[in-house]
C-alpha positions as a Markdown table, in Angstrom:
| # | Residue | x | y | z |
|---|---|---|---|---|
| 1 | Met | 34.5 | -46.8 | 30.7 |
| 2 | Ser | 36.8 | -45.3 | 28.3 |
| 3 | Thr | 34.8 | -45.3 | 25.5 |
| 4 | Val | 32.0 | -43.5 | 27.3 |
| 5 | Ala | 34.5 | -41.0 | 28.4 |
| 6 | Ala | 35.9 | -40.4 | 24.9 |
| 7 | Ala | 32.3 | -39.6 | 23.4 |
| 8 | Gly | 32.0 | -36.5 | 25.8 |
| 9 | Pro | 34.9 | -34.7 | 24.1 |
| 10 | Val | 33.7 | -36.1 | 20.6 |
| 11 | Ala | 30.0 | -34.6 | 20.8 |
| 12 | Asp | 31.8 | -31.6 | 22.6 |
| 13 | Ala | 34.2 | -31.0 | 19.4 |
| 14 | Gly | 31.1 | -32.1 | 17.0 |
| 15 | Ala | 29.0 | -29.2 | 18.7 |
| 16 | Val | 31.7 | -27.0 | 18.6 |
| 17 | Ala | 32.3 | -27.3 | 15.2 |
| 18 | Gly | 29.0 | -26.7 | 14.4 |
| 19 | Ala | 28.5 | -23.9 | 16.0 |
| 20 | Ser | 31.4 | -22.4 | 14.2 |
| 21 | Ala | 30.0 | -23.3 | 10.8 |
| 22 | Thr | 26.8 | -21.5 | 11.7 |
| 23 | Gln | 28.7 | -18.4 | 12.7 |
| 24 | Asn | 30.5 | -18.6 | 9.5 |
| 25 | Ala | 27.9 | -19.1 | 7.2 |
| 26 | Arg | 26.6 | -16.6 | 5.1 |
| 27 | Cys | 23.1 | -15.7 | 3.6 |
| 28 | Asp | 22.6 | -16.9 | 0.2 |
| 29 | Asn | 20.1 | -14.2 | -0.8 |
| 30 | Cys | 21.8 | -10.9 | 0.5 |
| 31 | Gly | 25.8 | -12.2 | 1.8 |
| 32 | Ala | 25.1 | -11.3 | 5.2 |
| 33 | Ala | 26.7 | -13.3 | 7.7 |
| 34 | Val | 24.2 | -15.5 | 9.8 |
| 35 | Ala | 24.4 | -16.3 | 13.4 |
| 36 | Gly | 20.8 | -18.5 | 13.9 |
| 37 | Arg | 18.6 | -20.1 | 11.8 |
| 38 | Tyr | 17.1 | -17.3 | 10.0 |
| 39 | Cys | 19.3 | -14.0 | 8.1 |
| 40 | Gly | 18.8 | -10.9 | 10.2 |
| 41 | Ala | 19.2 | -9.1 | 7.4 |
| 42 | Cys | 16.9 | -10.4 | 4.8 |
| 43 | Gly | 15.1 | -13.1 | 7.0 |
| 44 | Gln | 15.9 | -15.8 | 4.4 |
| 45 | Arg | 16.0 | -19.0 | 6.1 |
| 46 | Leu | 19.3 | -21.0 | 6.7 |
| 47 | Glu | 19.0 | -23.7 | 4.6 |
| 48 | Pro | 21.3 | -26.1 | 2.0 |
| 49 | Ala | 21.4 | -25.4 | -1.7 |
| 50 | Val | 19.7 | -28.6 | -2.5 |
| 51 | His | 17.0 | -30.3 | -0.1 |
| 52 | Ser | 16.7 | -33.7 | 0.2 |
| 53 | Leu | 13.0 | -35.1 | -0.1 |
| 54 | Trp | 12.5 | -35.5 | 3.3 |
| 55 | His | 13.7 | -31.9 | 4.4 |
| 56 | Phe | 11.5 | -30.6 | 1.4 |
| 57 | Ala | 8.3 | -32.2 | 3.0 |
| 58 | Lys | 9.1 | -31.0 | 6.5 |
| 59 | Val | 9.6 | -27.1 | 5.3 |
| 60 | Ala | 6.4 | -27.5 | 3.2 |
| 61 | Ala | 4.6 | -28.7 | 6.4 |
| 62 | Glu | 5.5 | -26.3 | 8.7 |
| 63 | Asp | 4.9 | -23.2 | 6.3 |
| 64 | Leu | 1.6 | -24.4 | 5.6 |
| 65 | Thr | 1.1 | -25.5 | 8.8 |
| 66 | His | 1.9 | -22.0 | 10.1 |
| 67 | Ala | -0.2 | -20.0 | 7.0 |
| 68 | Asp | -3.0 | -22.4 | 7.9 |
| 69 | Ala | -3.1 | -21.4 | 11.6 |
| 70 | Arg | -2.7 | -17.9 | 11.1 |
| 71 | Leu | -5.3 | -17.8 | 8.3 |
| 72 | Trp | -8.0 | -19.4 | 10.3 |
| 73 | Arg | -7.3 | -17.5 | 13.2 |
| 74 | Thr | -7.8 | -14.5 | 11.1 |
| 75 | Val | -11.0 | -15.6 | 9.5 |
| 76 | Gly | -12.6 | -16.8 | 12.9 |
| 77 | Ala | -11.9 | -13.9 | 14.7 |
| 78 | Leu | -13.1 | -11.6 | 11.4 |
| 79 | Leu | -16.3 | -13.6 | 11.6 |
| 80 | Tyr | -17.9 | -13.9 | 14.9 |
| 81 | Arg | -15.4 | -11.3 | 16.9 |
| 82 | Pro | -16.7 | -7.8 | 15.8 |
| 83 | Gly | -14.1 | -5.0 | 16.0 |
| 84 | Tyr | -11.6 | -7.7 | 17.9 |
| 85 | Leu | -8.9 | -7.4 | 15.0 |
| 86 | Thr | -9.1 | -4.0 | 14.8 |
| 87 | Arg | -8.8 | -3.6 | 18.6 |
| 88 | Glu | -5.8 | -6.3 | 18.3 |
| 89 | Phe | -4.3 | -4.1 | 15.6 |
| 90 | Leu | -4.2 | -0.8 | 17.4 |
| 91 | Gly | -2.6 | -2.6 | 20.5 |
| 92 | Gly | 0.0 | -3.9 | 18.7 |
| 93 | Arg | -0.7 | -7.4 | 18.8 |
| 94 | Arg | -0.3 | -8.0 | 15.1 |
| 95 | Ala | 1.8 | -11.2 | 14.0 |
| 96 | Arg | -0.8 | -13.8 | 15.2 |
| 97 | Tyr | -3.1 | -12.2 | 12.1 |
| 98 | Leu | -3.4 | -11.6 | 8.5 |
| 99 | Pro | -2.4 | -7.5 | 7.6 |
| 100 | Pro | -5.4 | -6.2 | 7.8 |
| 101 | Val | -4.9 | -4.4 | 3.7 |
| 102 | Arg | -4.1 | -7.9 | 2.6 |
| 103 | Leu | -7.1 | -9.4 | 4.2 |
| 104 | Tyr | -9.4 | -6.9 | 2.5 |
| 105 | Leu | -7.9 | -7.3 | -1.0 |
| 106 | Val | -7.6 | -11.0 | -0.9 |
| 107 | Ile | -11.2 | -11.5 | 0.3 |
| 108 | Ser | -12.8 | -8.7 | -2.0 |
| 109 | Val | -10.9 | -10.2 | -5.3 |
| 110 | Leu | -12.9 | -13.8 | -4.1 |
| 111 | Phe | -15.8 | -11.7 | -3.7 |
| 112 | Phe | -16.3 | -9.6 | -6.9 |
| 113 | Leu | -15.0 | -13.1 | -8.8 |
| 114 | Trp | -17.9 | -15.0 | -7.3 |
| 115 | Ala | -20.3 | -11.7 | -7.9 |
| 116 | Ser | -19.1 | -11.1 | -11.5 |
| 117 | Thr | -20.5 | -14.8 | -12.6 |
| 118 | Thr | -23.5 | -14.7 | -10.3 |
| 119 | Gln | -25.2 | -11.4 | -10.6 |
| 120 | His | -26.4 | -9.5 | -13.2 |
| 121 | Val | -27.4 | -5.7 | -13.5 |
| 122 | Arg | -31.2 | -5.3 | -13.5 |
| 123 | Val | -33.5 | -2.2 | -13.9 |
| 124 | Leu | -36.3 | -1.3 | -11.5 |
| 125 | Glu | -39.0 | 0.1 | -13.3 |
| 126 | Ile | -41.8 | 2.3 | -11.0 |
| 127 | Lys | -45.3 | 2.3 | -13.0 |
| 128 | Ala | -47.6 | 4.5 | -11.9 |
| 129 | Pro | -51.2 | 3.2 | -13.0 |
| 130 | Glu | -54.2 | 5.6 | -13.5 |
| 131 | His | -56.1 | 3.6 | -10.9 |
| 132 | Gly | -54.8 | 1.9 | -7.7 |
| 133 | Arg | -51.0 | 1.9 | -6.0 |
| 134 | Ala | -47.6 | 2.4 | -8.1 |
| 135 | Ala | -46.1 | -1.0 | -9.2 |
| 136 | Ser | -42.5 | -2.1 | -9.1 |
| 137 | Val | -41.0 | -4.3 | -12.1 |
| 138 | Thr | -37.8 | -5.4 | -12.3 |
| 139 | Ser | -36.6 | -6.4 | -15.6 |
| 140 | Ser | -33.2 | -7.8 | -17.2 |
| 141 | Leu | -31.2 | -5.2 | -19.2 |
| 142 | Glu | -31.7 | -8.2 | -22.3 |
| 143 | Asp | -35.3 | -7.8 | -21.3 |
| 144 | Glu | -37.1 | -6.4 | -24.7 |
| 145 | Ala | -39.8 | -5.0 | -22.7 |
| 146 | Ile | -37.1 | -2.1 | -22.0 |
| 147 | Leu | -36.0 | -1.3 | -25.4 |
| 148 | Gly | -38.4 | -3.0 | -27.4 |
| 149 | Lys | -38.8 | -5.5 | -30.4 |
| 150 | Pro | -36.9 | -4.8 | -33.2 |
| 151 | Leu | -38.8 | -3.3 | -36.2 |
| 152 | Pro | -39.3 | -5.9 | -39.2 |
| 153 | Gly | -36.2 | -6.4 | -41.5 |
| 154 | Glu | -34.3 | -4.1 | -38.8 |
| 155 | Ser | -30.5 | -5.3 | -37.9 |
| 156 | Ala | -29.0 | -5.1 | -34.8 |
| 157 | Glu | -27.0 | -2.2 | -35.6 |
| 158 | Gln | -29.9 | -0.2 | -37.4 |
| 159 | Arg | -31.8 | -1.2 | -34.0 |
| 160 | Ala | -29.2 | 0.3 | -32.1 |
| 161 | Glu | -28.7 | 3.4 | -33.8 |
| 162 | Arg | -32.1 | 3.9 | -33.7 |
| 163 | Leu | -32.7 | 3.7 | -29.9 |
| 164 | Cys | -29.6 | 5.4 | -29.3 |
| 165 | Ala | -30.6 | 8.6 | -31.6 |
| 166 | Asn | -33.8 | 8.6 | -29.4 |
| 167 | His | -32.3 | 7.8 | -25.7 |
| 168 | Ala | -28.9 | 9.0 | -25.8 |
| 169 | Ser | -29.3 | 12.6 | -26.2 |
| 170 | Tyr | -27.2 | 14.8 | -24.0 |
| 171 | Asp | -27.9 | 18.7 | -23.1 |
| 172 | Gly | -26.0 | 19.3 | -20.0 |
| 173 | Pro | -22.5 | 20.8 | -19.6 |
| 174 | Trp | -19.4 | 20.1 | -22.0 |
| 175 | Gln | -22.2 | 18.6 | -24.9 |
| 176 | Gln | -19.3 | 18.3 | -27.5 |
| 177 | Ser | -17.4 | 15.8 | -25.7 |
| 178 | Ile | -20.2 | 13.8 | -23.4 |
| 179 | Gln | -22.6 | 13.7 | -26.2 |
| 180 | Pro | -20.7 | 11.6 | -28.8 |
| 181 | Ala | -19.3 | 9.5 | -26.3 |
| 182 | Ala | -22.3 | 9.1 | -24.9 |
| 183 | His | -24.1 | 8.0 | -28.1 |
| 184 | Arg | -21.0 | 5.4 | -28.9 |
| 185 | Ala | -21.5 | 3.5 | -25.6 |
| 186 | Cys | -25.1 | 3.5 | -26.0 |
| 187 | Val | -24.5 | 1.7 | -29.3 |
| 188 | Arg | -22.1 | -0.3 | -28.0 |
| 189 | Met | -24.1 | -1.8 | -24.9 |
| 190 | Ile | -27.7 | -2.3 | -27.3 |
| 191 | Gly | -25.3 | -4.4 | -30.0 |
| 192 | Asp | -24.3 | -6.8 | -27.2 |
| 193 | Asn | -27.1 | -6.6 | -25.0 |
| 194 | Phe | -25.1 | -4.8 | -22.3 |
| 195 | Arg | -22.9 | -7.4 | -21.3 |
| 196 | Ser | -20.1 | -5.0 | -22.0 |
| 197 | Leu | -22.1 | -2.5 | -19.3 |
| 198 | Gln | -22.0 | -5.5 | -16.8 |
| 199 | Glu | -18.5 | -6.3 | -17.2 |
| 200 | Ala | -17.1 | -2.6 | -17.0 |
| 201 | Phe | -19.0 | -2.4 | -13.9 |
| 202 | Met | -18.3 | -5.2 | -12.2 |
| 203 | His | -14.6 | -4.5 | -12.9 |
| 204 | Asn | -14.8 | -0.9 | -11.7 |
| 205 | Leu | -16.6 | -1.7 | -8.7 |
| 206 | Pro | -13.6 | -3.0 | -6.5 |
| 207 | Arg | -11.5 | 0.2 | -7.3 |
| 208 | Ala | -14.8 | 2.3 | -6.4 |
| 209 | Met | -15.0 | 0.7 | -3.0 |
| 210 | Phe | -11.8 | 0.9 | -2.3 |
| 211 | Leu | -11.9 | 4.2 | -2.5 |
| 212 | Phe | -15.2 | 4.8 | -0.7 |
| 213 | Val | -14.1 | 3.4 | 2.4 |
| 214 | Pro | -11.6 | 6.0 | 3.1 |
| 215 | Ile | -14.3 | 8.4 | 2.4 |
| 216 | Leu | -16.5 | 6.6 | 5.3 |
| 217 | Ala | -13.9 | 6.7 | 7.4 |
| 218 | Gly | -13.5 | 10.6 | 6.9 |
| 219 | Ala | -17.3 | 10.8 | 8.0 |
| 220 | Met | -16.3 | 8.5 | 11.4 |
| 221 | Met | -14.1 | 11.3 | 12.4 |
| 222 | Leu | -17.0 | 13.6 | 12.5 |
| 223 | Met | -19.1 | 11.6 | 15.0 |
| 224 | Tyr | -15.7 | 10.4 | 17.2 |
| 225 | Trp | -14.5 | 14.0 | 17.4 |
| 226 | Arg | -14.3 | 13.8 | 21.1 |
| 227 | Pro | -12.5 | 11.9 | 22.4 |
| 228 | Arg | -10.3 | 12.3 | 19.4 |
| 229 | His | -9.6 | 9.3 | 17.7 |
| 230 | Tyr | -6.8 | 9.1 | 14.5 |
| 231 | Tyr | -8.2 | 9.1 | 11.3 |
| 232 | Val | -6.3 | 5.2 | 10.7 |
| 233 | Glu | -8.2 | 4.1 | 13.4 |
| 234 | His | -11.5 | 4.7 | 11.6 |
| 235 | Leu | -10.2 | 3.2 | 8.0 |
| 236 | Leu | -8.8 | 0.3 | 9.9 |
| 237 | Leu | -12.1 | -0.5 | 11.3 |
| 238 | Phe | -13.9 | 0.0 | 7.7 |
| 239 | Val | -11.0 | -2.3 | 6.2 |
| 240 | His | -11.9 | -5.1 | 8.6 |
| 241 | Asn | -15.9 | -4.5 | 8.4 |
| 242 | His | -16.0 | -4.4 | 4.6 |
| 243 | Ala | -14.0 | -7.5 | 4.3 |
| 244 | Phe | -16.3 | -9.3 | 6.8 |
| 245 | Val | -19.1 | -8.5 | 4.9 |
| 246 | Phe | -17.5 | -9.6 | 1.4 |
| 247 | Leu | -16.8 | -12.9 | 3.4 |
| 248 | Leu | -20.2 | -13.1 | 4.9 |
| 249 | Leu | -21.9 | -12.4 | 1.7 |
| 250 | Leu | -19.7 | -14.7 | -0.4 |
| 251 | Leu | -20.9 | -17.7 | 2.4 |
| 252 | Ala | -24.1 | -17.1 | 1.8 |
| 253 | Gly | -24.2 | -16.8 | -1.4 |
| 254 | Leu | -22.3 | -20.3 | -1.7 |
| 255 | Ala | -25.1 | -21.7 | 1.1 |
| 256 | Ser | -27.8 | -20.5 | -0.8 |
| 257 | Ala | -26.8 | -22.0 | -3.6 |
| 258 | Leu | -26.7 | -25.6 | -2.0 |
| 259 | Leu | -29.7 | -24.9 | 0.0 |
| 260 | Pro | -32.3 | -22.5 | -2.2 |
| 261 | Pro | -35.1 | -23.3 | -0.3 |
| 262 | Leu | -33.4 | -21.8 | 2.8 |
| 263 | Ala | -32.3 | -18.5 | 0.8 |
| 264 | Thr | -34.9 | -16.2 | 1.8 |
| 265 | Trp | -34.2 | -16.9 | 5.5 |
| 266 | Ile | -30.6 | -16.9 | 4.5 |
| 267 | Ser | -31.2 | -13.4 | 3.3 |
| 268 | Trp | -32.6 | -11.9 | 6.5 |
| 269 | Ala | -30.1 | -14.1 | 8.8 |
| 270 | Val | -27.0 | -12.1 | 7.3 |
| 271 | Ala | -29.0 | -8.7 | 7.0 |
| 272 | Leu | -29.7 | -8.8 | 10.6 |
| 273 | Tyr | -25.9 | -10.3 | 11.6 |
| 274 | Ile | -24.0 | -7.4 | 9.4 |
| 275 | Ala | -26.4 | -4.8 | 11.5 |
| 276 | Trp | -25.3 | -6.2 | 14.6 |
| 277 | Tyr | -21.9 | -6.6 | 13.7 |
| 278 | Ala | -21.8 | -3.0 | 12.5 |
| 279 | Tyr | -23.1 | -1.8 | 15.9 |
| 280 | Arg | -21.0 | -4.3 | 18.3 |
| 281 | Ser | -17.8 | -3.4 | 16.3 |
| 282 | Met | -18.4 | 0.1 | 16.9 |
| 283 | Arg | -18.9 | -0.6 | 20.5 |
| 284 | Val | -15.9 | -2.7 | 20.8 |
| 285 | Val | -13.1 | -0.5 | 19.1 |
| 286 | Tyr | -14.6 | 2.9 | 20.8 |
| 287 | Gly | -16.1 | 2.0 | 24.2 |
| 288 | Gln | -19.2 | 4.4 | 24.3 |
| 289 | Gly | -22.4 | 3.3 | 25.8 |
| 290 | Arg | -25.3 | 1.5 | 24.3 |
| 291 | Ser | -27.2 | 4.8 | 23.0 |
| 292 | Leu | -25.0 | 6.8 | 22.3 |
| 293 | Thr | -23.7 | 4.1 | 20.1 |
| 294 | Phe | -26.7 | 3.0 | 18.0 |
| 295 | Ile | -27.4 | 6.5 | 17.3 |
| 296 | Lys | -24.2 | 6.8 | 15.7 |
| 297 | Leu | -24.3 | 3.9 | 13.8 |
| 298 | Gly | -28.4 | 5.0 | 12.6 |
| 299 | Leu | -26.2 | 7.8 | 11.3 |
| 300 | Leu | -23.6 | 6.4 | 9.8 |
| 301 | Ser | -26.1 | 4.2 | 7.7 |
| 302 | Leu | -28.0 | 7.1 | 6.3 |
| 303 | Phe | -24.4 | 8.3 | 5.3 |
| 304 | Tyr | -23.9 | 5.0 | 3.9 |
| 305 | Leu | -27.0 | 4.6 | 2.0 |
| 306 | Val | -26.6 | 8.4 | 0.5 |
| 307 | Ser | -23.1 | 8.1 | -0.4 |
| 308 | Gly | -23.2 | 4.6 | -1.4 |
| 309 | Ser | -26.1 | 5.4 | -4.3 |
| 310 | Leu | -24.1 | 8.7 | -5.4 |
| 311 | Met | -21.1 | 5.9 | -5.9 |
| 312 | Leu | -22.9 | 3.6 | -7.9 |
| 313 | Ala | -24.6 | 6.1 | -9.9 |
| 314 | Leu | -21.4 | 8.2 | -10.8 |
| 315 | Leu | -19.5 | 4.6 | -11.3 |
| 316 | Ser | -22.1 | 3.2 | -13.8 |
| 317 | Val | -22.0 | 6.7 | -15.7 |
| 318 | Tyr | -18.2 | 6.4 | -15.8 |
| 319 | Ser | -18.4 | 2.5 | -16.8 |
| 320 | Ala | -20.7 | 3.5 | -19.8 |
| 321 | Leu | -18.6 | 6.2 | -20.9 |
| 322 | Thr | -15.6 | 4.6 | -21.0 |
| 323 | Leu | -16.5 | 1.4 | -22.9 |
């Protein structure tokens, strides 16, 4: 009995000493007093300077499990619940999911890295024969049908100079500045079979998309003027929706590579799912009726097509002139 009775005061004294030590602890990162497990000033966890192997493994497992739970929760909602992440963010429920801009940047980097290694720029030629309907032919930039075969005894540099002298002339505004740059870009592109143009285009495309998304949000403001919504609400919706599109296209590309016979069906399914996802996300975030949302989606799609085509054309010119 005496032994058990003595254990109580000893345990209490140990708890008091531990609490006192915790209260007197200082953060190794910023030097602030730490009263709990984490520093209230910088957020660093209170830990010994040298970890035991067991402690290191336990902390690593905890961090990975927490990160994975947050990641998979975000990805699942992004793929299968249109507009949900936007609505959750606007409702202030943000700690359970990855931040929108970080999510967009990570997924877009993965998507464009994949696209740069698998996709190739191609040229669409529309031929109008004397009889019958016009025919369209898609050719690679490296195809000799685009530029013609080299002349006998002609070097690659001579061929590039000859072709650029005939096809790289510019008579518009600022001719003295643009013409030399256009000629240099033409010679370089033909000299390396347009590889430099493809690399420059794929390098600049993520930046162009990052600037293109705010323009779309501005157009959305005109369609949702009443009831009024803030610009950031539209921007957040487009950030989430573009992250979804990049992730879906990445997964579809991997699925098509693994199952080539189903590639066409996968492409059709992806196109239909993206259209439904855009419609549903607008319904979830803005809460308007089906018919009105469908009309606004049609107007948004038209604006997206026109402005997107213009953006790609300007991007192609910029990529060529800055080689």
